[in-house]
C-alpha positions in Angstrom: 9.7 141.6 -84.8 11.6 138.8 -86.2 10.3 135.1 -87.0 12.9 132.3 -86.4 11.7 128.8 -86.5 14.3 126.9 -85.1 14.8 129.9 -82.3 11.3 129.4 -81.4 11.4 125.5 -81.5 14.4 125.7 -79.2 12.7 128.1 -76.8 9.8 125.9 -76.7 12.1 123.0 -76.2 14.0 124.4 -73.4 11.0 125.7 -71.4 9.4 122.1 -71.4 13.0 120.4 -70.5 13.7 123.2 -67.6 9.8 122.9 -66.4 10.1 126.7 -66.8 7.5 128.7 -68.7 8.2 131.4 -71.2 6.3 134.4 -72.3 4.1 134.0 -75.4 5.9 133.5 -78.7 3.5 136.4 -80.5 5.1 139.0 -77.6 8.2 139.0 -79.7 7.6 137.1 -83.0 5.5 137.8 -86.0 3.8 134.5 -86.0 1.2 133.3 -87.9 -0.7 129.7 -88.0 1.1 128.2 -91.0 4.5 129.2 -89.3 3.2 128.3 -86.0 2.8 124.9 -87.4 6.6 124.9 -88.8 7.6 125.6 -85.3 5.4 122.8 -84.0 7.0 120.5 -86.5 10.1 121.5 -85.9 10.0 121.0 -82.1 8.4 117.2 -83.0 11.8 116.6 -85.2 14.0 117.8 -82.3 12.0 114.7 -80.4 12.7 112.4 -82.6 16.2 113.2 -83.1 16.6 112.0 -79.6 15.1 108.9 -80.4 11.3 109.4 -80.0 9.0 107.9 -82.8 5.7 109.3 -83.3 2.8 107.5 -81.9 -0.3 109.5 -83.1 -2.4 112.8 -83.6 -4.1 114.9 -80.8 -7.0 117.2 -81.6 -7.7 120.4 -79.9 -10.5 123.3 -80.2 -12.7 120.4 -81.2 -15.6 122.2 -79.3 -17.8 124.9 -80.9 -17.7 127.0 -77.8 -13.7 126.6 -77.6 -13.6 127.8 -81.4 -15.7 130.8 -80.3 -13.6 131.7 -77.5 -10.4 131.7 -79.6 -12.1 133.4 -83.0 -11.6 130.0 -84.8 -13.6 128.3 -87.1 -11.5 124.8 -87.2 -9.9 122.6 -85.3 -5.9 122.4 -84.4 -3.7 119.4 -84.3 -0.6 118.4 -82.6 1.6 115.3 -83.0 2.2 112.5 -80.0 5.5 110.5 -79.4 6.2 107.5 -77.8 7.7 109.2 -75.0 4.0 110.7 -74.0 2.0 107.6 -72.8 1.6 107.9 -68.9 1.4 104.5 -67.0 -0.6 104.1 -63.9 1.1 107.2 -62.4 2.8 110.4 -64.1 5.3 112.5 -62.8 3.8 116.2 -62.6 7.2 117.2 -61.3 8.2 117.3 -64.8 5.1 119.6 -66.0 4.6 123.5 -65.8 1.2 123.7 -65.0 -0.8 120.4 -66.1 -4.4 120.0 -66.6 -6.4 116.7 -67.5 -9.6 116.2 -69.5 -11.6 112.7 -70.6 -11.1 111.9 -74.4 -12.4 109.1 -76.9 -9.2 107.9 -78.3 -9.0 105.9 -82.1 -6.7 103.1 -82.3 -5.7 103.3 -86.4 -5.6 99.7 -87.9 -4.4 101.0 -91.6 -2.6 103.8 -93.2 -5.2 106.9 -93.6 -4.1 109.2 -96.8 -7.1 111.4 -96.9 -10.3 111.9 -94.6 -12.4 109.3 -96.9 -10.3 106.5 -95.6 -10.6 107.2 -91.8 -13.8 105.4 -90.7 -12.7 102.3 -91.8 -9.7 102.3 -90.7 -10.7 102.5 -86.9 -9.3 99.2 -85.8 -10.6 100.3 -82.3 -11.9 102.4 -79.8 -11.3 103.6 -75.8 -11.8 106.1 -73.4 -9.0 107.9 -72.3 -7.4 111.2 -70.9 -4.9 113.9 -71.9 -2.8 115.7 -69.8 -1.8 119.5 -70.9 0.6 121.5 -70.2 1.1 124.7 -71.8 4.7 126.3 -71.8 3.5 130.0 -71.4 3.7 131.9 -68.4 -0.1 131.5 -66.9 -1.2 129.3 -69.5 -2.3 132.4 -71.9 -1.8 131.9 -75.4 -3.2 133.2 -78.7 -3.7 130.5 -81.7 -0.5 130.8 -83.3 1.1 130.1 -79.6 -0.5 127.2 -78.8 -0.2 125.8 -82.2 3.7 126.1 -82.1 3.3 124.6 -78.5 2.2 121.2 -80.0 -1.4 122.2 -78.9 -0.3 122.3 -75.2 0.4 118.2 -75.8 2.4 116.6 -72.8 1.2 113.2 -71.7 -2.0 110.8 -72.3 -3.7 107.4 -71.0 -5.7 105.1 -73.0 -8.3 102.5 -71.4 -9.4 99.1 -72.8 -9.3 98.8 -76.5 -13.2 97.9 -78.0 -14.4 97.1 -81.1 -15.3 100.0 -83.1 -18.8 101.4 -82.2 -21.0 104.3 -82.3 -19.2 106.8 -79.9 -21.2 109.8 -81.0 -22.9 109.9 -77.8 -21.0 108.5 -74.8 -21.4 109.3 -71.5 -17.7 110.3 -69.9 -17.4 111.2 -66.4 -13.9 112.1 -64.6 -13.2 111.4 -61.0 -10.4 113.1 -58.9 -10.0 111.4 -55.6 -13.4 109.4 -55.9 -15.2 112.8 -56.5 -16.7 113.8 -59.4 -14.3 116.5 -61.6 -16.3 116.9 -65.0 -18.8 115.2 -66.8 -20.1 115.2 -70.3 -21.1 113.5 -73.5 -18.9 112.7 -76.5 -21.2 114.3 -78.6 -19.2 117.4 -77.6 -16.5 116.6 -80.0 -17.7 118.1 -82.9 -21.0 116.4 -82.6 -19.2 113.0 -83.3 -15.9 111.8 -82.6 -15.3 110.2 -85.6 -15.3 114.1 -87.1 -12.3 114.7 -85.6 -10.8 111.4 -86.7 -11.6 112.9 -90.3 -10.4 116.2 -89.6 -7.0 114.6 -88.1 -6.8 112.7 -91.4 -7.5 116.0 -93.4 -4.9 118.1 -91.6 -2.2 115.2 -91.6 -2.5 114.9 -95.0 -2.1 118.6 -95.7 1.1 118.3 -94.2 2.2 115.2 -95.9 1.7 113.1 -93.2 0.1 109.7 -93.0 -1.6 108.3 -90.1 0.2 104.8 -89.4 -1.1 101.7 -88.2 -0.8 101.8 -84.2 -1.1 105.1 -83.9 -3.6 106.5 -81.9 -6.0 109.6 -82.3 -7.1 111.5 -79.6 -10.5 113.2 -80.7 -10.2 115.9 -78.3 -12.0 116.8 -75.2 -15.6 116.6 -74.2 -15.4 118.6 -71.0 -13.3 121.8 -69.7 -10.0 120.5 -68.5 -8.9 120.8 -65.0 -5.6 121.4 -62.9 -4.2 117.9 -62.1 -2.3 118.4 -58.3 0.6 116.6 -57.2 -0.9 113.3 -55.1 -4.2 113.4 -57.1 -6.1 110.1 -58.4 -7.8 110.4 -61.7 -10.4 108.0 -62.9 -12.1 108.5 -66.4 -15.1 106.3 -67.4 -17.1 105.9 -70.4 -20.3 104.8 -70.9 -19.7 101.0 -72.2 -16.1 101.7 -72.5 -14.6 101.1 -69.4 -12.5 103.4 -67.5 -8.5 104.2 -67.1 -6.8 105.8 -64.1 -3.6 107.6 -63.0 -2.2 109.1 -60.1 -0.2 112.3 -60.0 3.0 112.1 -58.3 
């Protein structure tokens, strides 16, 4: 097996561009988690070279059940760019097998260089959603695979912003075409989504990245993700936080 970071990044980029899934990288490459993050960052650098700008961070494996399922004891993270926000609708024909999940989102108001600075840097909170899209055949991957694939990041949306508040136990509901699809509590996100923000600060700092003012942090899923078919209308609401909607086209 060989590990060529740039070649692996190119394969993932081509899968996304061509809307064509590829076999897991670990099927042919000797890929550990640190190397997988190197692949992830190489993919992001390719996006930045095309003119995209960093817009925030997304967190993954923020539920204890998911950690157990994947055999890990820490969260993972990916980077968001300004090409990823969705509007009132999203073109799912450009995604391989999109899935959607409800989120708690933080807006960063000042630089965060360490976890100790995270809480005071929250400028606003909102309910939101993330659209995942693994670039692998059958949405099947190992831990290094999903890390390399930027934690399956694809698109995201954010509802109205609110002044910082306690979001440790916000009831969340995701409806598809007017019918409940998933419901849960933000407490499923590490017990409190703020802990996910601190973890984002920790992981970013370890990679030499500063969380910047104006960036958003998707704290992680409060429920399982569900498939997002063409034509579906999705509404995500959070108790006291309003809602956000998107239509797949």
